[in-house]
C-alpha positions in Angstrom: -38.1 9.5 -27.7 -39.9 10.6 -30.9 -39.6 13.4 -33.5 -42.6 15.8 -33.5 -41.8 18.7 -35.8 -39.0 20.7 -37.4 -38.6 24.3 -36.2 -39.6 27.4 -38.3 -35.9 27.7 -39.5 -35.5 24.0 -40.1 -32.4 24.0 -37.9 -33.9 22.1 -34.9 -36.4 19.2 -34.4 -38.6 19.1 -31.5 -38.5 15.8 -29.7 -41.2 14.2 -27.4 -39.6 12.2 -24.5 -41.6 9.9 -22.4 -44.9 11.8 -22.7 -43.4 14.1 -19.9 -41.2 16.6 -21.8 -40.1 18.3 -25.0 -36.6 18.7 -26.1 -35.2 20.8 -29.1 -32.4 18.9 -30.9 -30.0 21.1 -32.8 -29.2 19.8 -36.0 -25.9 21.5 -36.7 -24.5 21.5 -33.1 -26.0 17.9 -32.3 -27.0 19.3 -28.9 -30.4 18.9 -26.9 -32.0 21.7 -24.8 -35.3 21.5 -23.0 -38.4 23.1 -24.4 -40.5 25.0 -21.9 -44.1 24.6 -22.3 -46.4 26.3 -19.7 -49.7 24.7 -18.0 -48.6 22.7 -15.2 -49.2 19.4 -16.8 -47.6 16.2 -15.5 -48.0 14.4 -18.4 -49.4 14.7 -22.0 -49.8 12.8 -25.2 -48.7 14.2 -28.6 -50.4 13.3 -32.0 -48.9 14.0 -35.6 -51.4 14.4 -38.2 -50.3 13.9 -41.8 -52.8 15.2 -44.6 -52.8 15.4 -48.3 -53.7 17.8 -51.1 -53.6 15.1 -53.6 -57.2 13.9 -54.7 -58.0 10.2 -54.1 -59.4 9.9 -57.5 -57.1 11.4 -60.0 -57.7 14.9 -61.0 -61.1 15.5 -59.8 -63.6 14.0 -57.1 -65.2 10.6 -57.2 -68.4 11.8 -58.9 -66.2 13.1 -61.9 -64.4 9.8 -62.2 -67.8 7.9 -62.2 -69.1 10.3 -65.0 -66.1 9.4 -67.3 -66.8 5.7 -67.1 
C-alpha cells in the first residue's frame, strides 16, 4: 500500500493497494473506504511525478549563468 495524493480538502489520502484498488484514508477518523474508478480494469500501475519551479542554475537559465562567468 502506498500514498498517491491528498484529497482536495486535505482531509483524506488516496492510497493504492496491490495495483488493484484505490482506497481513501480519512486522516481524522482513521478509517478506509474504497474509491470507485470506472473503466473495468483488472489491474493498473500508478505513477507519481514531482516537478519543480525552481531554476536549476540559480535565478536565470544556463545561458545567463555562463554570461556572468
